[in-house]
Backbone as numpy.savetxt, mean C-alpha at the origin, in Angstrom:
# Nx Ny Nz CAx CAy CAz Cx Cy Cz
-9.82 14.52 -4.91 -9.29 14.78 -3.60 -8.38 13.62 -3.21
-7.16 13.90 -2.72 -6.28 12.81 -2.30 -6.92 11.93 -1.23
-6.59 10.65 -1.32 -7.14 9.62 -0.44 -5.96 8.90 0.21
-6.00 8.76 1.52 -4.93 8.13 2.29 -5.39 6.76 2.77
-4.54 5.76 2.59 -4.83 4.40 3.05 -3.64 3.93 3.88
-3.87 3.69 5.16 -2.82 3.22 6.07 -3.19 1.82 6.53
-2.24 0.89 6.41 -2.51 -0.48 6.85 -1.44 -0.95 7.81
-1.85 -1.81 8.72 -0.94 -2.49 9.64 -1.28 -3.98 9.55
-0.29 -4.76 9.15 -0.50 -6.21 8.97 0.42 -6.99 9.90
-0.10 -7.41 11.06 0.71 -8.21 11.98 1.22 -9.48 11.29
2.46 -9.82 11.58 3.02 -11.05 11.03 3.55 -10.92 9.62
3.31 -9.81 8.95 3.83 -9.60 7.60 5.16 -8.87 7.67
5.96 -9.01 6.63 7.30 -8.42 6.59 7.50 -7.63 5.30
8.61 -6.91 5.24 8.96 -6.23 3.99 9.21 -7.23 2.87
9.69 -8.43 3.20 9.85 -9.46 2.17 8.50 -9.84 1.58
7.47 -9.93 2.42 6.11 -10.20 1.91 5.67 -9.06 0.99
5.89 -7.83 1.43 5.53 -6.67 0.61 6.22 -6.73 -0.75
7.51 -6.99 -0.75 8.28 -7.04 -2.00 7.81 -8.16 -2.93
7.46 -9.30 -2.37 6.96 -10.41 -3.19 5.66 -10.02 -3.88
4.77 -9.35 -3.17 3.51 -8.91 -3.76 3.78 -7.82 -4.79
4.66 -6.87 -4.47 5.00 -5.80 -5.42 5.57 -6.38 -6.71
6.42 -7.38 -6.59 6.96 -8.04 -7.79 5.85 -8.71 -8.59
4.90 -9.33 -7.91 3.79 -9.99 -8.60 2.89 -8.98 -9.30
2.79 -7.78 -8.76 2.02 -6.72 -9.41 2.74 -6.26 -10.66
4.05 -6.37 -10.68 4.80 -5.99 -11.86 5.85 -4.92 -11.59
5.94 -4.47 -10.35 6.99 -3.53 -9.99 6.80 -2.13 -10.54
5.64 -1.82 -11.10 5.40 -0.49 -11.65 4.66 0.40 -10.64
4.68 1.68 -10.88 3.91 2.60 -10.06 2.47 2.60 -10.56
1.53 2.21 -9.72 0.13 2.15 -10.16 -0.41 3.53 -10.54
-1.30 3.56 -11.48 -1.94 4.80 -11.89 -2.64 5.44 -10.69
-2.37 6.70 -10.44 -3.02 7.43 -9.36 -2.31 7.39 -8.02
-1.24 6.60 -7.90 -0.50 6.55 -6.64 0.43 7.76 -6.56
0.27 8.58 -5.51 1.09 9.77 -5.34 2.30 9.53 -4.45
2.12 8.67 -3.44 3.17 8.48 -2.43 2.93 7.15 -1.74
4.03 6.45 -1.44 3.92 5.21 -0.70 5.16 5.03 0.15
4.93 4.62 1.39 6.05 4.30 2.28 5.69 3.03 3.04
6.68 2.16 3.21 6.47 0.89 3.89 7.52 0.74 4.97
7.16 0.11 6.05 8.12 -0.16 7.11 7.71 -1.38 7.91
8.72 -2.06 8.42 8.49 -3.26 9.23 8.94 -2.97 10.65
8.12 -3.34 11.59 8.47 -3.24 12.99 8.11 -4.56 13.62
8.51 -4.78 14.85 8.28 -6.04 15.53 6.84 -6.51 15.38
5.91 -5.56 15.40 4.50 -5.91 15.32 3.99 -6.20 13.93
4.80 -6.04 12.90 4.35 -6.35 11.55 4.70 -5.26 10.54
3.96 -5.26 9.45 4.21 -4.39 8.31 3.27 -3.19 8.35
3.80 -2.01 8.11 3.02 -0.78 8.04 3.17 -0.19 6.65
2.07 0.20 6.03 2.10 0.81 4.71 1.22 2.05 4.73
1.76 3.15 4.20 1.00 4.39 4.04 1.02 4.73 2.56
-0.16 4.76 1.95 -0.30 5.12 0.54 -1.17 6.35 0.42
-0.78 7.25 -0.47 -1.60 8.41 -0.79 -1.91 8.33 -2.28
-3.20 8.36 -2.59 -3.70 8.21 -3.96 -4.35 9.50 -4.43
-4.45 9.67 -5.73 -5.16 10.83 -6.29 -6.62 10.83 -5.84
-7.18 9.62 -5.70 -8.59 9.49 -5.30 -8.83 8.09 -4.77
-9.94 7.92 -4.07 -10.34 6.60 -3.59 -10.60 5.68 -4.78
-11.15 6.22 -5.86 -11.41 5.40 -7.05 -10.12 4.80 -7.60
-9.02 5.55 -7.61 -7.74 5.01 -8.06 -7.29 3.86 -7.16
-7.40 4.04 -5.84 -7.00 3.00 -4.89 -7.86 1.75 -5.06
-9.17 1.94 -5.19 -10.08 0.81 -5.34 -9.81 0.04 -6.63
-9.55 0.76 -7.72 -9.29 0.11 -9.01 -8.00 -0.71 -8.93
-6.95 -0.14 -8.34 -5.70 -0.87 -8.18 -5.89 -2.13 -7.34
-6.61 -1.99 -6.23 -6.85 -3.15 -5.36 -7.58 -4.25 -6.10
-8.63 -3.91 -6.82 -9.45 -4.91 -7.50 -8.73 -5.55 -8.69
-8.04 -4.74 -9.47 -7.45 -5.23 -10.72 -6.05 -5.80 -10.58
-5.30 -5.34 -9.57 -3.90 -5.76 -9.48 -3.50 -6.34 -8.12
-3.88 -5.67 -7.04 -3.40 -6.08 -5.72 -4.01 -7.39 -5.24
-5.33 -7.49 -5.27 -5.97 -8.73 -4.81 -5.55 -9.94 -5.64
-5.46 -9.83 -6.98 -4.94 -10.98 -7.74 -3.49 -11.33 -7.36
-2.66 -10.31 -7.04 -1.28 -10.59 -6.64 -1.24 -11.31 -5.29
-2.15 -10.95 -4.38 -2.23 -11.69 -3.11 -2.52 -13.16 -3.39
-3.46 -13.42 -4.29 -3.82 -14.80 -4.62 -2.65 -15.55 -5.25
-1.95 -14.91 -6.19 -0.84 -15.56 -6.88 0.31 -15.88 -5.94
0.58 -15.01 -4.99 1.74 -15.20 -4.11 1.41 -15.94 -2.83
0.14 -15.99 -2.47 -0.23 -16.59 -1.19 0.17 -15.71 -0.02
0.45 -14.44 -0.30 0.85 -13.49 0.74 -0.14 -12.33 0.76
-0.28 -11.74 1.90 -1.17 -10.60 2.03 -1.73 -10.55 3.43
-2.48 -9.52 3.71 -3.01 -9.35 5.06 -4.02 -10.44 5.42
-4.13 -10.70 6.72 -5.14 -11.64 7.19 -6.17 -10.88 8.01
-6.98 -11.57 8.73 -8.04 -10.95 9.51 -7.56 -10.04 10.62
-6.28 -10.13 10.98 -5.74 -9.28 12.04 -5.29 -7.91 11.53
-5.28 -7.72 10.21 -4.86 -6.44 9.64 -5.85 -5.34 10.01
-5.30 -4.15 10.21 -6.14 -2.99 10.51 -5.86 -1.90 9.49
-6.87 -1.04 9.27 -6.78 0.00 8.25 -7.34 1.31 8.78
-6.73 2.39 8.33 -7.25 3.73 8.53 -7.27 4.38 7.16
-8.41 4.94 6.76 -8.51 5.61 5.47 -9.21 6.95 5.65
-8.83 7.91 4.82 -9.49 9.21 4.87 -9.15 10.03 3.63
-10.04 10.94 3.27 -9.78 11.92 2.23 -9.05 13.09 2.86
-8.25 13.80 2.07 -7.54 14.95 2.59 -7.46 16.03 1.52
-7.36 17.26 1.94 -7.09 18.33 0.99 -5.74 18.96 1.27
-4.94 18.27 2.09 -3.62 18.76 2.46 -2.61 17.63 2.31
-1.65 17.83 1.41 -0.65 16.80 1.16 0.65 17.50 0.76
1.74 17.22 1.48 3.01 17.87 1.23 4.12 16.84 1.28
4.99 16.86 0.29 6.23 16.10 0.32 7.33 17.14 0.26
8.07 17.28 1.33 9.02 18.36 1.46 10.35 18.10 0.73
10.77 16.82 0.68 12.08 16.52 0.10 12.09 15.07 -0.36
12.75 14.82 -1.48 12.91 13.47 -1.99 14.11 12.84 -1.31
13.87 11.84 -0.45 14.94 11.21 0.32 15.32 9.83 -0.21
14.83 9.48 -1.41 15.16 8.16 -1.95 16.66 8.03 -2.13
17.13 6.81 -1.92 18.56 6.55 -2.11 18.76 5.66 -3.30
């Protein structure tokens, strides 16, 4: 069942996101279906949709958390998260440029 992970990291930027993504290796993690990132005055917002919670957890443990350590970037105690399973997921159009 698809698993959605939404994060809001005050004080973080798209540059922080890109530095961590580069440290991960710039590849699409196994099980990631969709990801969108945006920066607003209040910080960084990320919405990820995974094939399952197990895929998200494995990526976090094996790749993301070590990349946070290597770069010295990542969420702090002010970050907030919303997560949920879903049986409804639609991508209507590919808008990548």
